Residue frames as qw, qx, qy, qz and C-alpha x, y, z in Angstrom:
[[0.321, 0.777, -0.393, -0.371, 6.08, -22.19, -6.84],
 [0.209, -0.315, 0.920, 0.105, 7.78, -25.70, -6.77],
 [0.532, 0.346, 0.742, -0.214, 4.33, -27.19, -7.54],
 [0.501, 0.785, 0.065, -0.358, 3.81, -24.83, -10.44],
 [0.128, 0.664, -0.674, -0.296, 7.25, -25.62, -11.88],
 [0.372, -0.080, 0.925, -0.004, 6.61, -29.31, -11.58],
 [0.557, 0.538, 0.593, -0.219, 3.31, -29.04, -13.41],
 [0.343, 0.819, -0.238, -0.394, 4.83, -26.71, -16.11],
 [0.100, -0.486, 0.835, 0.237, 7.65, -29.22, -16.71],
 [0.474, 0.186, 0.858, -0.063, 5.08, -32.04, -17.04],
 [0.500, 0.741, 0.285, -0.346, 3.03, -29.96, -19.43],
 [0.194, 0.767, -0.481, -0.379, 6.14, -29.16, -21.55],
 [0.261, -0.232, 0.925, 0.148, 6.97, -32.89, -21.72],
 [0.528, 0.468, 0.675, -0.216, 3.44, -33.61, -22.87],
 [0.439, 0.846, 0.063, -0.295, 3.79, -31.03, -25.57],
 [0.856, 0.112, 0.200, 0.464, 7.32, -32.34, -26.49],
 [0.191, 0.916, -0.086, 0.342, 8.84, -28.93, -25.94],
 [0.815, -0.211, -0.251, 0.477, 12.31, -29.44, -24.51],
 [0.025, 0.917, -0.063, 0.392, 12.91, -25.95, -22.93],
 [0.522, 0.233, -0.554, 0.605, 15.96, -25.20, -20.81],
 [0.393, -0.494, -0.597, 0.495, 15.91, -24.30, -17.10],
 [0.118, -0.202, -0.021, 0.972, 16.24, -20.61, -17.97],
 [0.275, -0.214, -0.571, -0.743, 13.25, -20.78, -20.23],
 [0.462, -0.501, -0.732, -0.006, 11.12, -22.52, -17.60],
 [0.308, -0.417, -0.400, 0.756, 12.17, -19.94, -14.99],
 [0.069, 0.053, -0.196, -0.977, 11.12, -17.07, -17.43],
 [0.385, -0.345, -0.672, -0.530, 7.76, -18.65, -17.93],
 [0.471, -0.536, -0.639, 0.286, 7.19, -18.93, -14.22],
 [0.259, -0.310, -0.175, 0.898, 8.35, -15.35, -13.76],
 [0.180, -0.163, -0.437, -0.866, 5.94, -14.22, -16.44],
 [0.473, -0.470, -0.720, -0.190, 3.16, -16.09, -14.72],
 [0.401, -0.494, -0.489, 0.597, 4.00, -14.42, -11.35],
 [0.061, -0.129, 0.096, 0.985, 3.97, -10.99, -13.03],
 [0.308, -0.272, -0.621, -0.668, 0.67, -11.72, -14.65],
 [0.472, -0.514, -0.709, 0.105, -0.81, -12.82, -11.43],
 [0.349, -0.369, -0.312, 0.803, 0.45, -9.68, -9.59],
 [0.064, 0.076, -0.234, -0.967, -0.69, -7.18, -12.20],
 [0.308, -0.362, -0.764, -0.436, -4.02, -8.99, -12.67],
 [0.292, -0.527, -0.661, 0.447, -5.04, -8.20, -9.06],
 [0.066, -0.541, -0.155, 0.824, -4.89, -4.45, -9.81],
 [0.174, 0.407, -0.350, -0.825, -5.59, -4.22, -13.47],
 [0.719, 0.293, 0.520, -0.356, -7.89, -7.15, -14.27],
 [0.134, 0.524, -0.651, -0.532, -5.94, -8.32, -17.29],
 [0.401, 0.002, -0.871, -0.284, -7.58, -11.76, -17.42],
 [0.698, -0.382, -0.048, -0.604, -10.67, -13.29, -15.91],
 [0.876, -0.087, -0.449, 0.151, -8.51, -16.32, -14.83],
 [0.307, -0.850, 0.256, -0.343, -7.32, -15.71, -11.30],
 [0.884, -0.382, 0.266, 0.054, -5.95, -19.05, -10.04],
 [0.002, 0.751, -0.585, -0.306, -2.22, -19.39, -10.88],
 [0.487, -0.048, 0.863, 0.125, -2.67, -23.17, -11.66],
 [0.542, 0.665, 0.505, -0.094, -5.49, -22.33, -14.09],
 [0.182, 0.900, -0.236, -0.319, -3.25, -19.63, -15.62],
 [0.348, -0.469, 0.768, 0.263, -0.62, -22.14, -16.12],
 [0.477, 0.225, 0.839, 0.132, -2.85, -24.40, -18.11],
 [0.390, 0.771, 0.501, -0.052, -5.25, -22.01, -19.83],
 [0.120, 0.961, -0.142, -0.207, -2.56, -19.42, -20.63],
 [0.186, -0.662, 0.679, 0.256, 0.95, -20.75, -20.73],
 [0.439, -0.084, 0.872, 0.200, 0.43, -24.27, -22.03],
 [0.532, 0.698, 0.454, -0.150, -2.47, -23.23, -24.22],
 [0.243, 0.901, -0.219, -0.285, -0.18, -20.69, -25.90],
 [0.156, -0.562, 0.780, 0.227, 2.75, -23.12, -26.19],
 [0.700, 0.194, 0.682, -0.089, 0.52, -25.85, -27.70],
 [0.644, 0.745, 0.148, -0.091, 0.87, -24.15, -31.10],
 [0.242, -0.797, 0.434, 0.344, 4.68, -23.77, -30.91],
 [0.558, -0.140, 0.738, 0.352, 5.56, -26.74, -33.14],
 [0.488, 0.609, 0.601, 0.169, 3.36, -25.39, -35.96],
 [0.088, 0.965, 0.060, -0.239, 4.46, -21.75, -36.11],
 [0.721, 0.171, 0.234, 0.629, 6.90, -20.82, -38.83],
 [0.238, 0.857, 0.110, 0.443, 8.62, -17.54, -39.70],
 [0.557, -0.035, -0.356, 0.750, 11.12, -15.15, -38.03],
 [0.080, -0.093, 0.127, -0.984, 8.98, -12.02, -37.89],
 [0.249, -0.449, -0.854, -0.082, 5.72, -12.66, -36.03],
 [0.231, -0.250, 0.140, -0.930, 2.87, -10.48, -34.74],
 [0.145, -0.384, -0.884, 0.222, 0.33, -11.46, -32.14],
 [0.184, -0.328, -0.214, -0.902, -2.78, -9.38, -32.80],
 [0.641, -0.531, -0.154, -0.532, -5.05, -8.71, -29.90],
 [0.563, 0.216, -0.731, 0.319, -2.45, -10.15, -27.58],
 [0.655, -0.682, -0.268, -0.185, -4.01, -8.91, -24.35],
 [0.525, -0.772, 0.356, 0.022, -1.46, -9.51, -21.53],
 [0.021, 0.657, -0.723, -0.214, 0.83, -11.21, -24.03],
 [0.564, -0.016, 0.820, -0.099, -0.97, -14.41, -25.07],
 [0.973, -0.117, 0.018, 0.196, 0.28, -16.37, -26.95],
 [0.472, 0.823, -0.195, 0.248, 3.07, -13.94, -27.79],
 [0.237, -0.782, 0.518, -0.252, 5.18, -13.90, -24.61],
 [0.819, -0.270, 0.504, -0.045, 5.33, -17.62, -24.01],
 [0.841, 0.496, 0.155, 0.149, 6.14, -18.12, -27.64],
 [0.229, 0.885, -0.308, 0.263, 8.89, -15.44, -27.46],
 [0.516, -0.623, 0.572, -0.138, 10.38, -17.27, -24.45],
 [0.894, 0.043, 0.444, 0.035, 10.24, -20.52, -26.38],
 [0.727, 0.476, 0.225, 0.441, 11.85, -19.06, -29.52],
 [0.312, -0.786, 0.021, 0.533, 14.44, -16.36, -28.41],
 [0.362, -0.162, 0.534, 0.747, 15.85, -16.23, -32.03],
 [0.118, 0.557, 0.652, 0.501, 12.55, -14.97, -33.46],
 [0.009, 0.025, -0.156, 0.987, 11.11, -11.50, -33.28],
 [0.121, -0.573, -0.811, -0.004, 7.62, -10.92, -31.84],
 [0.109, -0.212, 0.019, -0.971, 5.44, -7.84, -32.08],
 [0.094, -0.447, -0.834, 0.310, 2.57, -7.78, -29.49],
 [0.125, -0.251, -0.276, -0.919, -0.34, -5.55, -30.72],
 [0.176, -0.570, -0.780, 0.191, -3.16, -4.53, -28.49],
 [0.023, 0.649, 0.215, 0.730, -5.36, -1.36, -28.32],
 [0.611, -0.721, -0.317, -0.080, -5.75, -1.53, -24.62],
 [0.165, 0.799, -0.376, 0.438, -3.40, 0.84, -22.70],
 [0.623, -0.582, 0.443, -0.278, -3.31, -0.99, -19.36],
 [0.975, 0.052, 0.207, 0.068, -2.44, -4.23, -21.22],
 [0.655, 0.631, -0.155, 0.385, 0.34, -2.67, -23.27],
 [0.181, -0.786, 0.436, -0.400, 1.74, -1.05, -20.06],
 [0.862, -0.313, 0.387, -0.093, 1.85, -4.62, -18.59],
 [0.892, 0.391, 0.051, 0.222, 3.63, -5.85, -21.76],
 [0.267, 0.814, -0.316, 0.407, 6.17, -3.11, -21.41],
 [0.509, -0.637, 0.485, -0.317, 6.79, -4.08, -17.74],
 [0.955, -0.046, 0.292, -0.014, 6.94, -7.83, -18.63],
 [0.741, 0.598, -0.102, 0.288, 9.36, -7.29, -21.55],
 [0.138, 0.777, -0.432, 0.436, 11.77, -5.31, -19.38],
 [0.701, -0.493, 0.415, -0.303, 11.38, -7.48, -16.22],
 [0.929, 0.005, 0.369, 0.037, 12.12, -10.59, -18.27],
 [0.160, -0.643, 0.513, 0.546, 14.68, -8.99, -20.56],
 [0.678, 0.436, 0.587, 0.076, 12.88, -10.16, -23.69],
 [0.143, -0.491, 0.385, 0.768, 15.05, -8.52, -26.45],
 [0.088, 0.099, 0.823, 0.553, 13.00, -10.23, -29.09],
 [0.029, -0.679, -0.733, 0.021, 9.70, -8.63, -28.12],
 [0.032, 0.025, -0.039, 0.998, 8.21, -5.21, -28.71],
 [0.118, 0.602, 0.744, -0.266, 4.72, -4.03, -27.71],
 [0.007, 0.158, 0.337, 0.928, 2.54, -1.68, -29.73],
 [0.209, 0.494, 0.642, -0.548, -0.64, -0.01, -28.54],
 [0.246, 0.277, -0.375, -0.850, -2.88, 0.40, -31.57],
 [0.795, 0.298, 0.366, -0.380, -5.96, -0.91, -33.25],
 [0.672, -0.018, 0.643, 0.368, -5.04, -3.41, -35.88],
 [0.479, 0.758, 0.413, 0.159, -6.66, -1.42, -38.63],
 [0.036, 0.993, -0.111, 0.007, -4.58, 1.71, -37.84],
 [0.603, -0.589, 0.443, 0.305, -1.27, -0.07, -37.39],
 [0.704, 0.698, -0.132, 0.018, 1.16, 0.38, -40.33],
 [0.779, -0.469, 0.272, 0.315, 4.39, -1.51, -39.67],
 [0.057, 0.779, -0.475, -0.406, 7.66, -0.74, -41.30],
 [0.123, 0.278, -0.920, -0.248, 8.07, -4.38, -42.30],
 [0.795, -0.090, -0.240, -0.549, 5.52, -7.11, -42.99],
 [0.543, -0.404, 0.659, -0.328, 5.20, -10.28, -40.92],
 [0.252, 0.202, -0.918, -0.231, 5.87, -13.97, -41.79],
 [0.290, -0.362, -0.886, 0.029, 3.11, -14.94, -39.36],
 [0.370, -0.374, 0.069, -0.848, -0.02, -13.28, -38.03],
 [0.331, -0.182, -0.904, 0.203, -1.09, -15.10, -34.90],
 [0.321, -0.284, 0.154, -0.890, -4.29, -14.51, -32.95],
 [0.193, -0.299, -0.929, 0.101, -6.75, -16.04, -30.53],
 [0.062, 0.356, 0.410, -0.837, -8.70, -12.81, -30.12],
 [0.281, 0.076, -0.405, -0.867, -10.75, -12.50, -33.37],
 [0.628, 0.112, 0.509, -0.578, -14.34, -13.43, -33.28],
 [0.867, 0.400, 0.262, -0.140, -14.22, -14.90, -36.79],
 [0.672, -0.044, 0.448, 0.589, -11.63, -16.07, -39.39],
 [0.352, 0.735, 0.377, 0.439, -13.13, -13.60, -41.91],
 [0.236, -0.971, -0.040, -0.003, -12.48, -10.76, -39.43],
 [0.687, -0.503, 0.331, 0.406, -8.95, -11.93, -39.01],
 [0.631, 0.181, 0.494, 0.570, -8.04, -12.11, -42.63],
 [0.159, 0.858, 0.349, 0.343, -9.84, -8.79, -43.53],
 [0.307, -0.951, 0.022, -0.010, -8.35, -6.78, -40.70],
 [0.639, -0.572, 0.408, 0.313, -4.82, -8.22, -40.91],
 [0.806, 0.491, 0.243, 0.226, -4.29, -8.43, -44.64],
 [0.247, 0.918, -0.198, 0.240, -1.97, -5.30, -44.59],
 [0.475, -0.731, 0.486, -0.063, 0.40, -7.01, -42.02],
 [0.909, -0.016, 0.411, 0.071, 1.18, -10.18, -43.94],
 [0.071, -0.592, 0.623, 0.507, 4.43, -10.60, -45.93],
 [0.727, 0.366, -0.411, -0.411, 4.35, -12.37, -49.26],
 [0.604, 0.160, -0.777, 0.084, 4.33, -16.13, -48.46],
 [0.108, -0.225, 0.687, -0.683, 3.24, -15.53, -44.96],
 [0.389, -0.304, -0.851, -0.178, 0.51, -17.25, -42.99],
 [0.498, -0.482, 0.154, -0.704, -2.32, -16.50, -40.61],
 [0.374, -0.033, -0.892, 0.252, -2.47, -18.75, -37.51],
 [0.498, -0.424, -0.023, -0.757, -5.90, -18.63, -35.84],
 [0.104, 0.015, -0.924, 0.367, -6.36, -20.33, -32.44],
 [0.578, -0.233, -0.241, -0.744, -9.86, -21.58, -31.98],
 [0.580, -0.170, 0.667, -0.435, -11.93, -23.77, -29.68],
 [0.749, 0.279, 0.589, -0.119, -14.22, -26.10, -31.63],
 [0.435, 0.036, 0.621, 0.651, -13.37, -26.72, -35.30],
 [0.194, 0.536, 0.197, -0.798, -14.73, -23.59, -37.00],
 [0.389, 0.266, 0.798, 0.375, -16.52, -25.10, -39.98],
 [0.189, 0.868, 0.454, -0.073, -18.97, -22.23, -40.46],
 [0.147, -0.864, 0.195, 0.441, -16.24, -19.64, -40.27],
 [0.399, -0.223, 0.688, 0.564, -14.08, -21.55, -42.85],
 [0.377, 0.513, 0.726, 0.259, -17.05, -21.55, -45.25],
 [0.104, 0.944, 0.287, -0.124, -17.29, -17.82, -45.04],
 [0.432, -0.549, 0.314, 0.642, -13.71, -17.10, -46.05],
 [0.463, 0.721, -0.178, -0.484, -13.19, -15.37, -49.38],
 [0.958, 0.275, 0.073, 0.035, -12.19, -17.71, -52.28],
 [0.492, 0.728, -0.364, 0.309, -8.71, -16.14, -52.50],
 [0.336, -0.615, 0.632, -0.331, -7.75, -17.65, -49.15],
 [0.725, 0.143, -0.672, -0.049, -6.48, -21.28, -48.83],
 [0.721, -0.583, 0.288, -0.240, -6.71, -23.34, -45.56],
 [0.361, 0.581, -0.727, 0.055, -3.23, -24.82, -45.43],
 [0.449, -0.029, -0.863, 0.231, -3.83, -27.03, -42.42],
 [0.586, -0.579, 0.017, -0.567, -5.93, -27.51, -39.37],
 [0.392, 0.191, -0.809, 0.395, -4.37, -29.02, -36.12],
 [0.669, -0.622, -0.296, -0.280, -6.33, -30.38, -33.29],
 [0.114, 0.587, -0.567, 0.566, -4.45, -29.27, -30.12],
 [0.751, -0.415, -0.506, 0.084, -4.07, -31.36, -27.02],
 [0.005, 0.694, -0.332, 0.639, -3.43, -28.91, -24.22],
 [0.482, -0.112, -0.788, 0.366, -2.35, -30.56, -20.92],
 [0.118, -0.298, -0.608, 0.726, -4.86, -29.82, -18.16],
 [0.324, 0.252, -0.078, -0.908, -7.40, -28.21, -20.50],
 [0.420, 0.369, 0.824, -0.093, -10.79, -29.91, -21.31],
 [0.430, 0.770, 0.267, -0.389, -12.62, -29.13, -24.44],
 [0.771, 0.403, 0.274, 0.410, -11.57, -28.85, -28.06],
 [0.144, -0.826, 0.203, 0.506, -8.83, -26.64, -29.24],
 [0.760, 0.472, 0.344, 0.286, -7.71, -26.02, -32.82],
 [0.190, -0.612, 0.287, 0.712, -5.10, -24.10, -34.77],
 [0.672, 0.607, 0.416, 0.082, -6.04, -23.21, -38.34],
 [0.353, -0.358, 0.396, 0.768, -3.34, -22.11, -40.85],
 [0.471, 0.787, 0.390, -0.076, -4.56, -19.80, -43.68],
 [0.370, -0.343, 0.365, 0.783, -2.67, -18.24, -46.56],
 [0.447, 0.630, -0.073, -0.630, -3.69, -15.94, -49.48],
 [0.861, 0.328, 0.380, 0.082, -4.04, -17.96, -52.70]]
């Protein structure tokens, strides 16, 4: 655990995220929970805790400095990625974690309670069927197969002035060309994730 803590702190320094000791401890506790539940419930194909740290925790936190808004939803969150690391990073913002898979939302319930994350709530639903009481400033996802799928399936979730934040590997030139004309690409950020090889991008999209 000391080795993981050291690597996490080095990664946070590289991302220029000055988290406090309590937040670092929460991230490590979440990692421990994910590893424990993964053995029984197969929540992620990544098994090694060091790989989880880079491919899940730091990958999730690599978008932290770009995300805006107070009410955020992570669509297709799986075991809480990127939603739980971001919720730990931003305790003053509210995160809804949406997934249709029952065993994953049960893990989210356990993680929320074990980590005392008062700014998180989990919802088991398909995105098309989910009708929230309020709309969201930000719709975040790394689960959608295409940007077109994301904006079409999540349009009912976005508040006026809100943005979509799509996490991608390589720059999605073809997907961007398929977006309807009434969507604007606000920005595209090339992400540098400590310990992770290969391209990573974050694309910000808003209705025109």
